[in-house]
N, C-alpha and C positions, 0 to 999 in steps of 0.2 A: 717722857723724851727718849726717842731712839737715840741709841750713843752714836750712830754715824752722823747726826747733827751736830755733834759736838766739835767735829773737826772743820778745818778750813776757816777758822775765825781769827787767825793772825796770831795765835799762841800755841803752846805745846801743851796737849792734853796730858793731865796728870791722874791716875787712877791707882787703886789699891786692891789687893785680893786678900780675903780673910778665909778661914775654914771653920767649919762647926766644932764646937767642943767635942772631946772624946766621947764615946758611947755613954759612959757611965757619969759623966760630968753634967750639971744642969745647963740646960741652954742659956740661962741668965749670965753664965759667966762671959759670954760674948759682950755684955754691956761694957765691961772695962776697956776691952779693945775698940768698941766703936766710939765710946766716950773720948777715948784718946785720939782717934782718927778724925772726928768731926771738925776739930779746930784747925785741921790743916786744909780743909775744904777740898777734898778731892773731887773730881769731876765725876766719877762714879766709884762704886765698890762692887767687886765681884765676890761670890760666895761659892765655895767648891761644892762638889758633889760626891758624897761618900760612895765607897766601892760596894754598893748594894745594900737592900734593907729598906723596908718602908720608914723606919725611924729616921735614918739618915737623910732620906729624901724629904720627909716633913720638916726635919730641921733646917735643912737648906731652904725651903720655901718660907719658914717662919723668920728666918734671919734675914732674907731678902725683904720680906714684907717689913720687917722692923726698920731696916735702912731706908726703905722708901717712906714711911709714914710716921716714924718716930724721929728720925735723923733728917728727913727731907733731902736725901742724896740719892740720885739714880742707882738702883741696883741691877746687877746682872746674875742671874741664877745659873750655875752649871748644870748641864744634863748630858749624861752619858749613854751611849749605845749598850755598853755592857751591863749596866745596872737598870735599864729601863726598856719595857716593851711599849707597843702602841697603847695599850690601855693605861699604863703608867704615865706615859707622854701627856694623853689626853686629860688625864685627871690633874696632872701637875700644872699643865698650861691653863685650864680652868680654874685652879686655884690662884695661881700667879695673876690671871688677870682681874680676879675678883679682889685681889689685894693691891692691885694698881702697879704692879711689876710688869714692865713692858719689854725687857730684855733678857735673852737666854744665850748662854755660851754652850755650843752644841759640839760635843767631844766624842771620840771613840770611847775612850777610858782605858784604864789598865785592869786587866783581868785579875780578880782576887780569888784565889783558890778555896776560899770559904764561901763563895757565893757564885754558882754556875752562871756564866753570862747569859742574858737574854737574847733570844736569836731574830727578833724583828729587824733590827738594824745592824748591818754588817759593817758599814763605813760612817764615818761622820757626816759626808755629803748625804747620805740616805737620811739621817737625822735632820740635817739642815734642810732639805726639801720638804720633809713631812711637817716640821715647825712652820715653815713659811705658808703651807697651805692650809694650816689649822687655825690661823687667827693673825691678827695685826701684830706680830712681834718683831722687834729687832733682833736679828739673829747674827751672833758673831761666831768666829771659829778660830781654832788654833793654828800656828805656823811654826817652822822649826829652822832657824837660821842655819843650822849644821845639818839639817836633814833629819827625818824621824829615824829613831833608832832602827826600825825595821824596813825602811826603804833601802832598795838595793843601791840607788845613787840619787844624787841631786836632781837630775832631770826627771826621774819618776817621782821624786817628792814634790817637785813643782807642778807635775802634771796632776797629781792628786790633790794639790792645793787649789789649782784652777777648777776643779771639778766641784769643789766646796763653795767656791765663790760662784760658779755657774749656777749651782743649785740654790743660791740665794743669801750666801753669807754677806753681810754688808760691811764688816769690820773684822780684822784679824789681831789677835793677840800673840805675841811669839813667846816660845819656851824660853827659859833661862839661857843666857850666854854670858861669857866673860871677856870675850875679844870682840869690840866693836868692829873691827875689820870684818869679822864674819857676818855680822848683821848687814853691814853697809852692801858686801858682795851680794848677800841674800836680797837685799831690797832691790838691787838693780836687776838681778836675775827675775824677780818677780814683775817688775814693771815692763821688762822686755817680754815677758810670757803673757802680758795683757791683764795682770792681776793689779786693778787699779782702786780698790777700797782701801780705806785708811789702815794702815799696819802700825800696831804700838810695839814698842821694844820691852820685853819682860825683864826686870832686873830683880835678882835675889842678893841682898847684903850677906857677905860671908861673915858669919858670927861663931861658927862651931866647925873645927877641922873635920871632926868624924861626920857630922851632918852633911856637909857639902861634898865630901868624898862618897857618901852613900848617895845623895841626889845625882851627882855627876854620872855615877855607875849605873843609875836607873834610867837616866834620859840621855845619856851619851855626850854631853856638853864636854868640851874640852876646857884645859886649864892653861892658860897662858903662863910663859915663864915669870912674868911679874907677879902674878898671883899665886904661882907655886913657891917663890921666893917668900912671899908674905906667910904662907902656911908653914913652911920650913922655920921660919924665925920665930913666929909668934902663936904656931898651933897649940903649943902647951901652955900658953899665958892667956886665959880668957879674956881678961880686961884689955890687953894689948892688941889681941887679935879681933876684939869687937870695934877698937878704935880705927884699926888699920883696915877692917873690913868695910866699916861705914866711909872711910875716906875713899876706898876704892871705888865704890857704889856710885859716890858723889862724883869723883872723876870720870867714870863711865858714863854717867847721865849728862853731864856738862858737856862732854865731847859729843854725845848723840845729839843734844839739842843744837849744838853748833853745826852738826851737820845735817840739820833740817828735818829730823825725824818728827812725825806728826803726833806722837804720843809715847809716854812712859807709864808702863804697868809695874808697880811696886810689889813684889811678892813679900808682904808684911810678916808671914809666919806669926800672925796675931801679936806682933810686937809693937804696940803703938808709939813707944818712946824712940825706937829706932826710926820709924817711920817719920815721927815728927822732926827728928835731927836732920834727915835726909830732906825732907820737903823744905824745911826752913833755910836750907843752904843752897837750894836751887830755885827758891820763888821768884826772884828777880831776873834769874837766867832765862826761865820758861816764858817769860811775858815779853821779851825783847822780840 
């Protein structure tokens, strides 16, 4: 099933993201995460693509195939410009097709100093176009409610997003954000710009003060005052921050669904217990 076919059916799509185990960990360790996610019945699960190296590429493919064939949940494999040249893409697409994986998220990716970037694709739109021409895949792309960190302004960011959609992206997943007003404003601008494909809101529960501050510094997302107060009050108390962070994510999702978003993409950080708690709290809400 192509992921774009999930939308427009009178309910909010709910999906999850997982990442491959660390390089020295066995790939089988992902079973615990997926076993925990299967019971919440996500509409699909995406698998991130590591920053270079054939082992990481193979692991992404293996996990996507596992999700499709063992757990019978649609999978979306991430693929990045910086880590894949044309031959890499051709090989991975052939492997995914043989595994029954029909969906790919095309990204530029972050440059890893340990792996020189591949030169074949400069922008995500180039990769989107290449994949669409190489087989019958559902192709998704990323979007940035507050603008990409490298974009000079929001107008330029929207123009590049439109280029990805014009190149063949059928579905968009947003970068994490913590202020719903930022997402709603972005959504309005995107529709005015003629970007009419389904757009999912990317939500990351705040479970660690240090990790969320590191993530924010990497992607440029802002912290609203409400969340800043939570971090100040509970940041040095892991159990309290976990509870407050999950509550914040549930509140975010409830408000987004009330505002008519088409989908929620939960960045699970391979933590199925948190994903189950959030999914259980919004199960009835997303079906209304």
